[in-house]
C-alpha positions as CSV (number, residue, x, y, z in Angstrom):
1,M,16.5,-72.1,60.8
2,S,17.2,-70.6,57.3
3,I,19.7,-67.7,56.7
4,T,17.4,-65.0,56.2
5,E,14.9,-66.3,59.0
6,A,18.3,-65.8,61.6
7,L,18.9,-62.4,60.1
8,L,15.5,-61.3,60.4
9,E,15.1,-62.4,63.8
10,K,18.4,-60.6,65.0
11,G,16.8,-57.5,63.2
12,V,20.1,-57.2,60.8
13,I,17.1,-56.9,58.1
14,T,14.0,-56.1,58.2
15,P,10.3,-58.0,56.2
16,E,10.6,-54.9,53.9
17,H,14.6,-55.6,53.0
18,L,14.0,-59.6,52.9
19,A,10.8,-58.3,50.3
20,H,13.1,-55.5,47.8
21,A,15.5,-58.1,48.0
22,M,12.8,-61.1,47.0
23,E,12.2,-58.8,43.8
24,I,15.9,-58.0,43.1
25,R,16.3,-61.7,42.9
26,K,13.2,-62.0,40.6
27,D,14.4,-59.3,38.0
28,E,18.0,-60.3,38.3
29,G,18.1,-64.0,39.1
30,L,20.0,-63.5,41.9
31,R,20.2,-65.7,45.2
32,L,18.6,-64.2,47.9
33,D,21.7,-63.5,50.5
34,K,23.5,-62.2,47.3
35,A,20.4,-59.6,46.4
36,L,20.6,-58.3,50.0
37,V,24.5,-57.7,49.8
38,Q,23.9,-56.0,46.4
39,L,21.1,-54.1,47.9
40,G,23.1,-53.0,50.9
41,Y,20.5,-54.3,53.7
42,V,23.4,-56.4,55.6
43,S,27.5,-56.6,54.7
44,E,28.9,-59.5,53.3
45,L,31.0,-60.4,56.5
46,A,27.5,-59.9,59.1
47,L,25.8,-62.8,56.6
48,L,29.3,-64.6,56.8
49,E,29.1,-64.3,60.4
50,E,25.4,-66.0,59.7
51,M,26.0,-68.5,57.7
52,G,28.8,-69.8,59.4
53,E,27.0,-70.2,62.8
54,Q,24.0,-71.7,60.8
55,L,26.3,-74.2,58.8
56,A,29.1,-74.6,61.1
57,I,31.8,-73.7,58.8
58,P,35.1,-71.5,60.6
59,L,35.4,-67.7,59.7
60,V,39.0,-67.0,58.9
61,D,40.5,-64.2,58.8
62,L,43.0,-64.0,55.7
63,S,45.1,-61.1,56.6
64,A,46.3,-62.9,60.4
65,V,46.6,-66.4,57.7
66,E,50.1,-67.2,56.8
67,I,49.7,-68.9,54.0
68,D,52.4,-71.6,52.5
69,V,53.7,-71.7,48.5
70,E,53.4,-75.2,48.3
71,T,49.6,-75.4,50.1
72,L,49.0,-72.6,46.9
73,R,50.2,-75.0,44.4
74,S,47.6,-77.3,45.6
75,L,45.2,-75.5,43.3
76,P,45.6,-74.7,39.3
77,P,45.1,-71.1,39.2
78,K,42.0,-71.1,36.7
79,L,40.5,-72.4,39.7
80,V,41.5,-69.9,41.9
81,F,40.8,-67.2,39.7
82,R,37.6,-68.8,38.6
83,K,35.8,-69.8,41.5
84,H,37.2,-67.5,44.5
85,L,38.8,-69.7,46.4
86,V,41.8,-69.7,48.4
87,P,43.9,-72.7,49.7
88,V,44.6,-71.8,53.2
89,S,46.2,-74.8,54.8
90,R,47.1,-78.6,54.3
91,S,47.7,-81.4,57.1
92,N,46.8,-85.1,57.5
93,G,45.2,-85.2,54.2
94,E,42.6,-82.7,54.4
95,L,43.3,-79.0,52.7
96,T,41.7,-75.7,54.1
97,V,40.4,-74.0,51.2
98,A,38.6,-70.3,51.8
99,T,35.1,-69.6,50.3
100,C,32.9,-66.6,50.2
101,D,30.4,-68.6,48.8
102,P,30.1,-72.3,51.1
103,Y,26.8,-72.9,48.8
104,D,29.1,-73.5,45.8
105,L,29.4,-77.3,46.3
106,Y,30.7,-77.9,43.0
107,A,33.7,-76.0,43.4
108,F,34.1,-78.1,46.4
109,D,34.3,-81.5,44.3
110,E,36.0,-79.7,41.9
111,V,38.9,-79.1,44.5
112,R,38.7,-83.2,46.0
113,L,39.0,-84.4,42.6
114,L,41.7,-82.4,41.7
115,T,43.5,-82.7,44.9
116,G,42.4,-86.2,46.1
117,L,42.5,-84.4,49.4
118,E,39.6,-83.7,51.6
119,V,38.2,-80.3,51.4
120,M,37.2,-78.6,54.6
121,P,35.9,-75.2,53.8
122,A,36.5,-71.7,55.5
123,L,34.6,-68.6,55.1
124,A,36.3,-64.9,54.8
125,P,34.9,-61.7,52.5
126,R,35.2,-61.6,49.1
127,E,37.5,-58.9,49.0
128,E,40.0,-60.3,51.2
129,I,40.0,-63.9,49.3
130,D,40.6,-61.6,45.7
131,R,43.5,-59.1,47.9
132,I,45.2,-62.7,48.7
133,I,45.0,-63.6,45.1
134,K,46.1,-60.9,43.4
135,T,49.2,-60.5,46.4
136,Y,50.3,-64.2,45.3
137,Y,49.2,-64.6,41.8
138,G,49.4,-60.8,40.7
139,V,47.5,-58.3,39.3
140,G,45.8,-59.6,35.9
141,G,46.9,-63.2,36.8
142,N,43.8,-64.5,35.4
143,T,44.1,-62.7,32.3
144,I,47.1,-63.7,32.1
145,E,46.4,-67.2,32.5
146,E,43.9,-67.3,29.6
147,M,46.7,-65.6,27.2
148,M,48.8,-68.3,28.1
149,S,46.9,-70.6,27.4
150,T,45.1,-69.1,23.6
151,D,46.2,-70.9,20.9
152,D,45.5,-67.6,18.4
153,L,47.2,-65.1,20.6
154,E,51.0,-65.1,19.7
155,V,53.7,-64.3,22.1
156,I,56.6,-62.1,20.7
157,D,60.1,-61.9,21.5
158,D,62.2,-58.8,21.6
159,G,62.9,-58.8,18.1
160,E,62.2,-56.7,15.3
161,Q,58.6,-56.6,14.8
162,D,56.0,-56.6,12.0
163,N,53.9,-53.1,13.5
164,G,51.1,-54.6,11.8
165,D,50.6,-57.9,13.8
166,L,51.8,-55.5,17.0
167,L,48.8,-53.4,16.4
168,E,46.8,-56.5,15.5
169,M,47.9,-58.1,19.2
170,A,47.8,-55.0,21.0
171,Q,43.7,-54.5,20.3
172,E,43.0,-58.2,21.4
173,A,40.5,-58.8,24.2
174,S,42.8,-60.3,26.8
175,V,45.7,-57.8,26.2
176,I,42.7,-55.0,26.3
177,K,42.0,-56.7,29.6
178,L,45.0,-56.8,31.1
179,V,46.2,-53.0,30.8
180,N,42.7,-52.5,32.3
181,E,43.3,-54.3,35.2
182,I,46.8,-52.2,35.7
183,F,44.7,-49.7,35.6
184,L,42.1,-50.2,38.2
185,E,44.3,-52.0,40.4
186,A,46.8,-48.2,40.2
187,L,43.5,-46.2,41.2
188,N,41.9,-48.8,43.8
189,E,45.4,-48.2,46.0
190,R,45.0,-44.8,45.7
191,A,48.6,-44.3,43.5
192,S,49.4,-41.4,42.0
193,D,51.8,-42.8,39.2
194,I,52.7,-46.5,37.1
195,H,55.9,-47.5,36.2
196,I,56.3,-49.8,34.0
197,E,60.0,-51.7,33.8
198,P,62.3,-53.1,31.5
199,Y,64.3,-55.7,32.4
200,E,66.6,-58.6,30.6
201,N,64.7,-61.0,32.1
202,D,61.7,-59.5,33.9
203,L,59.0,-56.5,33.5
204,I,58.5,-54.4,36.4
205,I,55.3,-52.8,37.4
206,R,55.2,-50.1,40.4
207,Y,53.0,-48.0,41.8
208,R,53.6,-44.6,43.7
209,I,51.2,-44.7,46.6
210,D,51.5,-41.6,49.6
211,G,55.0,-40.5,47.1
212,V,57.0,-44.0,47.8
213,L,56.8,-46.5,45.1
214,Q,55.7,-49.7,45.9
215,R,56.1,-53.0,44.0
216,A,52.9,-54.8,42.4
217,S,52.5,-58.4,42.4
218,V,52.0,-59.1,38.9
219,P,52.4,-63.2,37.4
220,P,55.9,-63.7,35.9
221,Q,54.6,-64.6,32.7
222,I,53.9,-61.0,32.2
223,R,57.2,-61.0,31.1
224,R,56.3,-62.5,27.5
225,F,53.4,-59.6,26.5
226,Q,55.6,-56.4,27.2
227,A,55.3,-55.2,23.6
228,A,51.6,-56.3,23.8
229,I,51.0,-53.7,27.1
230,I,53.4,-51.1,25.6
231,S,51.7,-50.8,22.4
232,R,48.3,-50.9,24.0
233,I,49.4,-48.2,25.8
234,K,50.6,-46.6,23.1
235,I,47.5,-46.9,21.3
236,M,45.6,-45.5,24.1
237,A,47.7,-42.7,24.3
238,K,47.4,-41.7,20.3
239,M,51.3,-42.5,19.9
240,N,53.5,-43.9,17.1
241,I,53.9,-47.6,18.4
242,A,55.8,-48.2,15.2
243,E,58.3,-45.6,16.5
244,K,60.5,-47.1,19.3
245,R,63.6,-45.2,19.0
246,I,62.9,-41.6,20.8
247,P,60.9,-40.3,23.8
248,Q,57.1,-39.9,23.0
249,D,54.6,-38.2,25.4
250,G,50.5,-38.4,24.9
251,R,47.6,-38.0,27.0
252,I,44.6,-40.8,27.6
253,N,41.6,-39.9,29.3
254,L,39.8,-42.8,30.9
255,Q,36.1,-42.9,32.8
256,V,36.2,-45.3,35.7
257,G,32.9,-46.1,37.7
258,G,32.0,-42.6,36.7
259,R,34.9,-40.6,37.4
260,Q,37.3,-38.6,35.2
261,V,41.0,-40.0,35.0
262,D,43.3,-37.8,33.2
263,V,46.9,-40.2,32.8
264,R,49.9,-38.6,31.2
265,V,51.9,-40.8,29.9
266,S,55.6,-40.9,28.8
267,V,57.4,-43.7,26.9
268,I,61.3,-43.6,26.9
269,P,63.5,-46.6,25.0
270,M,65.7,-48.4,27.7
271,L,67.8,-51.4,27.0
272,F,65.4,-53.8,27.1
273,G,62.6,-52.5,25.6
274,E,60.6,-49.6,26.0
275,G,59.5,-47.9,29.6
276,V,56.9,-46.4,30.5
277,V,55.7,-43.9,33.8
278,M,52.3,-43.0,34.0
279,R,50.5,-40.0,36.2
280,L,46.9,-40.5,37.1
281,L,45.0,-37.3,37.5
282,D,41.3,-38.4,39.5
283,K,39.8,-35.3,38.4
284,S,36.3,-36.4,40.5
285,N,38.9,-35.6,43.9
286,L,37.5,-33.4,45.8
287,L,40.3,-30.6,45.8
288,F,41.8,-29.4,48.8
289,K,40.7,-26.9,51.2
290,L,43.5,-24.7,52.6
291,T,42.5,-26.1,55.5
292,D,43.5,-29.5,54.4
293,L,46.8,-29.3,53.8
294,G,48.2,-29.5,57.5
295,M,49.7,-25.9,58.0
296,E,50.0,-25.2,61.3
297,G,48.0,-22.2,63.0
298,D,50.5,-19.5,62.6
299,T,51.6,-20.3,59.0
300,F,47.8,-20.6,58.1
301,G,47.3,-17.1,59.5
302,V,50.1,-15.5,57.8
303,F,49.6,-16.9,54.7
304,Q,45.9,-16.4,54.5
305,Q,46.4,-13.2,54.8
306,L,49.3,-13.0,52.3
307,I,46.6,-14.1,49.6
308,K,44.7,-11.3,49.6
309,R,47.3,-8.6,49.3
310,P,46.5,-6.6,46.2
311,H,49.6,-7.1,44.2
312,G,52.9,-8.8,44.4
313,I,54.4,-11.9,43.9
314,V,54.1,-15.2,46.3
315,L,56.3,-18.0,45.2
316,V,55.6,-21.8,46.1
317,T,58.8,-23.8,46.1
318,G,59.8,-27.3,46.3
319,P,60.5,-30.4,44.1
320,T,58.2,-32.3,41.9
321,G,55.8,-34.0,43.5
322,S,55.3,-31.8,46.5
323,G,52.4,-30.3,46.7
324,K,52.9,-26.9,45.4
325,T,50.2,-27.4,42.8
326,T,47.7,-28.2,45.0
327,T,48.3,-25.6,47.6
328,L,48.3,-22.6,44.6
329,Y,44.6,-24.2,43.5
330,A,43.4,-24.3,47.3
331,A,44.5,-21.1,47.5
332,L,42.8,-19.6,44.9
333,Q,39.8,-21.5,45.8
334,E,40.3,-19.6,48.9
335,I,39.9,-16.2,47.7
336,V,38.0,-16.5,44.4
337,R,34.1,-14.5,44.6
338,P,32.5,-13.3,42.0
339,E,34.1,-9.4,42.4
340,I,37.6,-11.2,41.6
341,K,38.7,-11.7,38.4
342,V,41.3,-15.3,38.3
343,L,43.0,-16.0,35.0
344,T,45.7,-18.8,35.2
345,V,48.1,-20.3,32.9
346,E,49.4,-23.9,33.1
347,D,50.7,-26.9,31.9
348,P,48.6,-29.1,31.9
349,V,45.7,-27.5,33.6
350,E,45.2,-30.3,36.1
351,Y,41.5,-29.7,38.2
352,H,38.9,-27.1,36.7
353,L,38.2,-24.6,39.2
354,D,34.5,-22.7,39.1
355,G,34.5,-19.5,38.7
356,V,38.5,-19.5,37.1
357,N,39.8,-18.5,34.2
358,Q,42.1,-21.3,32.7
359,V,44.7,-21.5,30.0
360,Q,46.2,-24.3,29.2
361,V,50.2,-23.9,27.8
362,Q,50.7,-24.9,24.3
363,E,54.3,-25.0,23.6
364,K,54.1,-26.6,19.8
365,V,52.0,-23.5,18.6
366,G,54.1,-21.0,20.9
367,M,51.7,-20.5,23.4
368,T,54.4,-20.3,26.0
369,F,53.8,-19.4,29.6
370,A,55.4,-15.6,29.1
371,R,53.2,-15.4,25.9
372,G,50.1,-16.4,28.1
373,I,50.8,-14.3,30.9
374,R,51.4,-11.1,28.2
375,H,47.4,-11.8,27.1
376,M,46.4,-12.4,30.0
377,L,46.9,-9.1,31.5
378,R,44.8,-7.4,28.3
379,H,41.7,-9.8,30.4
380,D,41.5,-7.0,33.4
381,P,42.7,-10.0,35.9
382,D,42.9,-9.2,39.7
383,V,44.5,-12.3,40.1
384,V,46.9,-14.2,37.9
385,M,48.4,-17.7,38.6
386,I,51.4,-19.1,37.0
387,G,51.8,-23.0,36.4
388,E,55.7,-22.3,37.3
389,I,58.5,-19.6,36.4
390,R,60.8,-21.8,34.1
391,D,62.7,-19.1,32.2
392,I,63.7,-15.3,32.0
393,E,60.7,-14.7,29.8
394,T,58.3,-16.2,32.6
395,A,59.6,-14.2,35.4
396,E,59.9,-11.1,33.6
397,A,56.1,-11.5,32.9
398,A,55.2,-12.5,36.3
399,I,57.3,-9.4,37.4
400,Q,55.4,-6.6,35.5
401,A,52.2,-8.4,36.0
402,A,52.5,-7.6,40.0
403,L,54.1,-4.2,39.6
404,T,51.4,-3.5,37.3
405,G,48.8,-4.2,40.0
406,H,48.2,-7.8,39.9
407,L,48.3,-10.8,42.6
408,V,50.3,-13.1,41.5
409,F,50.9,-17.1,42.5
410,S,53.7,-19.3,41.2
411,T,55.6,-22.0,41.3
412,L,59.7,-22.0,41.6
413,H,61.9,-25.3,41.8
414,T,64.2,-24.2,44.6
415,N,64.8,-26.5,47.9
416,D,63.9,-23.9,50.4
417,A,62.2,-20.8,51.0
418,C,65.0,-18.8,51.3
419,S,66.5,-19.6,47.9
420,A,63.8,-18.1,46.3
421,A,65.3,-15.1,45.4
422,T,68.4,-15.8,44.6
423,R,66.8,-18.5,42.3
424,L,65.3,-15.5,40.7
425,L,68.6,-13.6,40.5
426,D,70.4,-16.2,39.3
427,M,67.9,-15.9,35.7
428,R,69.5,-12.2,35.5
429,L,66.9,-10.0,37.0
430,E,67.3,-6.9,38.5
431,P,67.5,-7.1,42.2
432,Y,65.5,-4.4,42.6
433,L,62.9,-5.6,40.5
434,V,62.4,-8.8,43.0
435,T,62.7,-6.8,46.1
436,S,59.9,-4.2,44.9
437,T,57.4,-7.6,44.3
438,L,58.3,-10.5,46.0
439,E,56.3,-10.5,49.2
440,A,56.3,-14.1,50.6
441,A,58.3,-17.7,49.4
442,M,56.8,-21.1,50.9
443,A,58.6,-23.9,50.4
444,Q,56.6,-27.2,51.4
445,R,57.2,-31.1,51.2
446,L,54.8,-33.9,51.2
447,I,55.1,-36.3,54.0
448,R,53.1,-39.5,54.7
449,T,50.7,-39.8,57.6
450,I,50.1,-42.5,60.8
451,C,47.2,-44.5,59.4
452,P,44.4,-44.3,61.6
453,H,43.2,-48.2,61.4
454,C,46.6,-49.4,63.2
455,K,47.9,-46.7,65.0
456,E,49.4,-47.3,68.4
457,R,51.9,-45.3,70.9
458,Y,55.2,-45.9,71.5
459,E,58.3,-45.2,73.3
460,P,60.5,-44.8,71.3
461,D,64.7,-45.1,71.4
462,P,66.7,-41.6,72.0
463,D,70.0,-43.2,70.7
464,S,67.5,-43.8,67.2
465,L,66.3,-40.3,67.0
466,P,68.2,-37.0,65.3
467,D,70.2,-35.0,67.3
468,D,68.0,-32.0,66.1
469,F,64.7,-33.4,67.5
470,R,65.1,-33.5,71.7
471,L,62.8,-35.9,73.4
472,Q,61.0,-34.2,76.3
473,P,61.2,-36.9,79.6
474,D,58.7,-39.9,79.3
475,E,57.6,-38.6,76.1
476,M,55.8,-41.1,73.9
477,L,55.4,-41.1,70.1
478,Y,53.1,-42.6,67.1
479,R,53.2,-45.1,64.7
480,G,51.2,-47.5,62.4
481,A,51.6,-51.2,63.2
482,G,50.6,-52.2,59.7
483,C,47.0,-53.5,58.6
484,R,45.0,-54.2,55.8
485,Q,44.0,-50.5,54.9
486,C,48.1,-49.7,54.6
487,R,49.3,-52.5,52.8
488,G,51.6,-53.2,55.9
489,T,53.0,-49.9,55.3
490,G,51.8,-47.6,59.0
491,Y,50.8,-45.0,56.8
492,H,47.9,-43.8,55.0
493,G,47.4,-40.7,53.5
494,R,49.8,-37.6,53.2
495,S,50.5,-34.1,54.7
496,G,52.3,-31.1,53.8
497,L,55.6,-29.6,55.6
498,F,55.8,-26.0,55.3
499,E,58.5,-23.2,55.7
500,L,57.0,-19.7,55.1
501,M,59.6,-16.6,54.2
502,L,57.9,-13.2,54.2
503,V,59.8,-10.8,52.7
504,D,60.7,-7.7,55.2
505,D,63.1,-5.0,55.2
506,D,66.2,-6.9,56.6
507,I,65.6,-9.8,53.9
508,R,65.1,-7.1,50.5
509,Q,68.3,-5.2,51.8
510,L,70.0,-8.7,51.9
511,V,68.6,-9.1,48.4
512,M,69.7,-6.0,46.8
513,N,73.2,-7.3,48.1
514,S,73.2,-10.6,46.2
515,S,73.8,-11.5,49.7
516,P,74.4,-15.6,50.5
517,A,71.4,-17.9,50.7
518,G,72.6,-18.5,54.4
519,E,72.5,-15.1,55.5
520,V,68.9,-14.7,54.3
521,I,68.2,-17.9,56.2
522,R,69.2,-15.8,59.6
523,A,67.4,-13.3,58.9
524,A,64.1,-15.0,57.9
525,R,64.7,-17.0,61.7
526,R,65.1,-14.4,63.5
527,N,61.4,-12.9,61.5
528,G,59.5,-15.8,63.0
529,M,60.1,-18.5,60.2
530,R,59.8,-21.8,61.1
531,M,61.9,-24.3,59.2
532,L,60.6,-27.1,57.3
533,R,62.2,-30.1,59.6
534,E,60.9,-28.1,62.6
535,D,57.5,-28.2,61.5
536,G,58.0,-32.1,60.7
537,W,58.8,-32.0,64.5
538,T,56.0,-30.4,65.6
539,K,53.8,-33.4,63.7
540,V,55.7,-35.9,65.0
541,R,55.0,-34.7,68.5
542,A,51.1,-34.0,67.1
543,G,50.9,-37.9,66.5
544,I,50.8,-36.7,62.6
545,T,53.8,-39.0,61.0
546,T,56.8,-40.4,62.3
547,P,60.1,-39.4,63.1
548,E,61.2,-41.0,60.3
549,E,59.0,-39.8,57.4
550,V,60.4,-36.6,58.9
551,I,64.3,-37.1,58.0
552,R,62.8,-39.1,54.7
553,S,61.7,-35.9,53.4
554,T,63.9,-33.0,55.3
555,K,67.7,-32.3,55.9
556,A,69.3,-31.3,58.8
């Protein structure tokens, strides 16, 4: 019985599926089983299971196999990349090789000739094989191999380069392909940033995934192409590749499988070459709704009422990368409607919001936050969002907008909610202006959430928990065991921790008196404010995150 007959008999596919696949096979020259997978009528795993049953070839779970480095060296990297093979184990003159195509007999013959060993095939999905190849051979390993073996591609050292040669090298097809692979791998891994860091004898690439930097697996030979890689990125970002002495900033717009990705590029000269950091903004990603941010019920209800007030200032505070802008975008989406005019001034405009008029700051031509706000008020807005209050001019403009009957949203760099008023006073604003306009301040952090694919209950050791987290008798917590979906970290995705301070009469009086932040915190807690760390413990008990994440993101 053929594979397709067996799939038909088991009801995995229908005769209509088979007829459609046969048409595609003729048009595109595909094998029938591959046409069925391409059309989505059968999964690759189900197909491999049937192949294994029919051909008596075992199916191997590569995520559970510990591969020996010496076994990997049995095959040259070129053959591994070209034929998508992974040598799994070696014993008694036999080499077990994982493949996603058991019909490629030429590949097995080539392995047999190169190694002199008897080849024992095993089946694994193409995605798992590619994951193992990236893990052990590195991102762009195939391209590196091609570049190393190409005679017409000159490898240049760290000395002074001729800019003409560097430009030519950066535009080589193999260099372009290598840089593209770095971008694609980052997007596939949900990275928010790419860090390219030169050292004396190494070039390290790291991806920031769920807020934590993780080193990418790249071949060691990539160090030899450092100048070409960085020059290629600078060309894409429209930077001056001849200038290596001063920092440069630029932007790249990528189109990846129908997704639009905006890349902000920063290049800084370092001791052993130029370091590059690239922030990835996937514009096709759905914007978060207010209900998706992770606010607890009471905080959510109060914040929802705040953003519907007629005037005043609502601040979201926290360090860079804590999700402040995402929260403001979610707030705007909650209140935007035809009868309300919303204007924003941002640097940069990260996402486009329907029904919202967005203005881009252009410092070089004098279009600052403060100037943008002053001109925006002539456009009769109801709600104004300011990307960030950086200086006294912007703060004064925000207060003027609030005093003239506008609701103002903005962000501020402070560690907690209660420091927001103190920070405004430090900008030399009059206390009476701050107290008459500031309605609330909300501090936030982002924490990693437990991977749903490997989530498990466990009984924690009470001695390993901090003093401010009281474990209830027989209480169980959750953690991620680590799996393929989370790259073995136990975490997948992020949620927010929130600390919302409402400005009541007591707090206004403390601000007027320029009281210390500690007194403001005590007054806010009497008014029901939940601290960031307390919000974290609530999410630990709910099985959303782990104690380690709360400790990492907050202070006691």
